[in-house]
N, C-alpha and C positions, 0 to 999 in steps of 0.2 A: 503493499500499500504506499502511496507516495505520501511523504510527510508533508506539513504544512510549510515547513522552509523551502523544502524542494519545489513545491508547488509555486511558491512566491518567486523564487529566483528563477524559474524555468518559465513562469507566464509573461515574462517581459521580453520584448525585443532589444532592449537596450544593452549596448556593450559599453562598459565603461574604460576597458583596455586600450580603444583606440585614440582615446583624445590625450593629447600631449599639450602642456603649455608651452608658449614660446620663449626663448631665451630674453632676458631683459638687456637692454645696451650696457648697464653698468657690469654685467657679467656675460659676454658674449658668447662665451664657451661652455656655459654651464646653464641648464634648466632646473628650476626648483619645483619639486613636488611638493606642493602645499599640503598641510594636513589640517584638522579640524579637531578641537576639543568638543566631543560630544555633550558637554554640559551646555553647550550653545544650543543643542536641539534636547534639552532634558525632559520636557513634557511630550514630546513626540516620540522619543525614544522609549518613555515608560508605557505609552499607550500601545505602539506596534515597532518594535525595534527594527525588524527586517526591512518593512516598507520603508522606515525613516532612513536606513542605511543605502537603501536603493536610491533615494531622493539625492543624498548626500554625494554618492559616487556620480549621479548625472550631472553634477556640478562640476566635476572634473578634480575632485579631491582624491589624492592618491594614498594619503596616510590618515590613520585617526588615533585619537588618544581618548580612551574612557574615562569616566568619573563616577565615582560610588554613587549607588542610588537605592532606593528602596528595595529594588530587586537584585541588589547585588552589584559586584563589579562590573558583571556583562548583562544588565538589563533583562534579567530572567533568562538568559541563554546560558549553556555551561560554555566554559573556557574554550572547548576544543570546537563546540558549535560556533562560537563568535568568530574563530579562526576560520572556519570552513565559510561561513557567509560571507567574510571579508575576502577570502580568495576568489570565491565566485564572482564578487564584483570587481575584482582587480584593484582591491584597496588593501593597504597591510596596516594590521593592528601593531603600532611601533611602540605606544605607551599606555600607563593607564595611572590616573590620580587615585591614591591608596590614602590609608591611615596608619601610623605607625604604632600599632597596640597588639594587644595578647593574641591575636589572630594572626600575627605576622607570617608564622611558618605556613600556615594555609595560604594566605596572599601570594606568597612567593611561589609555592607548589602550582597554584593556579595560573600565575603568570607564565611559567614554563609551559603549561599545557596550552596556553593560548598562544604560545609562540612569540609572544611580544618581547621587546628588547630591554625597556625601560621600566622600573616603577618609580613614581614619582610621589613622594610625601607632599600632600597639599596643604598642609598646616603644620603650626608646631605642636609636638607632641605634649608639651608641659606648658604652662602658664608662668608668666613672669617675664616683664619687659625690662630686664637687665642682663648685664654682661655677663654674670654667673649662670644665669640660666641658659644664655646661648652658648657659653662653653659646655654646658653639659650637654645640651642638645647636640652640639657638634659632635662630642664622643659618641653618642646613640648614633647619630648618622653614620660616623665612621665604621661602626659595628655592622649597622644594617649593610653598608657598602661591602664589607667583606662577606657577610652571608649571603648577598646577592651575588657577589663575584663567583662563588663557589658552585653557583646553579648556573652560571652563564647569564646572568641578569645583571643589568645596571640600575643602581640606586640613584635617586635625586630629589632634589627639593624644590618647590615651586614658591616664589615669594607673593606677597600681598602688598599693602601700604605699610602696616603696622613695624614690618622689621627695619625700616630706615629711621625710626625713632633713635634717639641717642640717650645715652647714660655716660656721664663724665667725658663728655666730647667724643664718645666712640659711638660710631653708627653700628647698632646690632646686627645688621646685615653684613658689615664688613667684620665684625667678631666671627660670624658664622663661617664666611668665606676664609678668614685667615687660619681658623681651627678645625678646617675638614680637608681631608686628602682629595686632591684633584683626581686620582684615579679611582676613588670609590665614591665620591659624591659629586655627581653632575648635576650643576646647577640649570634650572628651568627659569629664565629670566623673563617674567611678564613684564613686558615692555609700558604698559599701560599704566600699572600701579607704580612703576617707578617714576614716571613723570606726575602722576598724582601727589606722590610723595615730595615732589620737589627736586628730584635728582634728574640728572642725564644721564640715560644708558650709555652714551658714548664714553662718559667717563669711567665706566665700571669696565667697557671694553679695553681700555687703556691700561687701568690699574691691575686689572686681572685678565690678561689676554688668554683666550683660550678656555675660559672657565664655564661657557654658556653653551653647551652643546644643543641645547632646546631653547626654543622660544615660545612665549605667547605673543602673537602680534595682535594687539587690540587698542583700538583708538578710543580715547576717553574724552567725554564732555567735563571740562576741568571744572565747570560751574557746579554741575549736579554729582559729580564725581561717580560716574557709571558709563558704561561703555556704551559706544554709537558706531555708525557705518565708518567705513575708512574716509579720511579725507574731511571729517565733519568734526574732528576733535583736535586735541593740543598735541597728538603724536607726530613728529616729524617722519613720515613713513618713509619716502624716498631716502632721506639721511641714513635711517636705520639698515635699510637693504644695501646701501652703499657701502656700509661698513660690517657686513656679515663676517668677511675673513677675520677681522679683529677678534670678534667675539668667540670665535670657533664654533658657531652655530652649524648644525647638520640637518635637524629637523625644525621646521617651523609651523606650529599649530595656531590657526585662527579662533579666536575665541571671541564670543559676544553675548553678552547676557541679557542685555535690554536692546530693543528693536523699535524701528519707526512703525514697521507694521507686523512682521514676524520673521522668525529665523530663517526661512527659506529665502525671503525677498532679501534680507539683509546679507546673507551669503553670497547670493548673485550679484548684489551691489560689490561686496569686498572684493570678490574674483574679477569682476570686470576692472575695478579700480587698479589690482595688481597686474593684470593683464597689458594695461594701457601706461603703466609706469614707462617712464624713459628719462 
């Protein structure tokens, strides 16, 4: 009997694999396979994960990053099933946002089964906006990185705005960077939250070259402090893209949490914006 997954995958004539994004003029010999953070489609993924993934593939996305949901890390699908669906749609499940908690071993094992490369801690595992806590967390991150490395995974951390607060003239995010091992803790820099915090991502590219193999590319309404469509906010996206090499970025995930109308239309706009960059 044909499964629901097989039916949904075979019932469409769409083939994602034939769509390639053109190279940008600032990197003439390289194409960028943009990814999407699925939190952007959180409600849609909760209602029908497979149908939503089909829509995402139709926009030209080649990589995805999952986020924790009420249905688990894979939106009600098993990790192997999630991998299979993405394979059918010619997308790569590259990364996933998770918590560093008492289910960490299970989280890693599921990630191995899903075939993903990165596990990204999406928030600080302990409270305390002070240097001591950030040093303690840095040690936890190094250990998590070691555990991931043994399983063929890569561990990382995704920032928000609060990590750029200071104590005794020390930026807490800098404390985290300085006390984590680059080969064990791979930073995913959310460019939108960096600019909202009043910092310049380019400064971090210079100070910590190569430390940011993953990005969240997110434009931000600087007054509302919420995300918006590309070109409508305070992030200098052309400048960011022109300095990719300095950051060490390998995977760029577009994330948008608020929309002018709906996630699909916003992502169409964002992809068109990137396609037309020069």
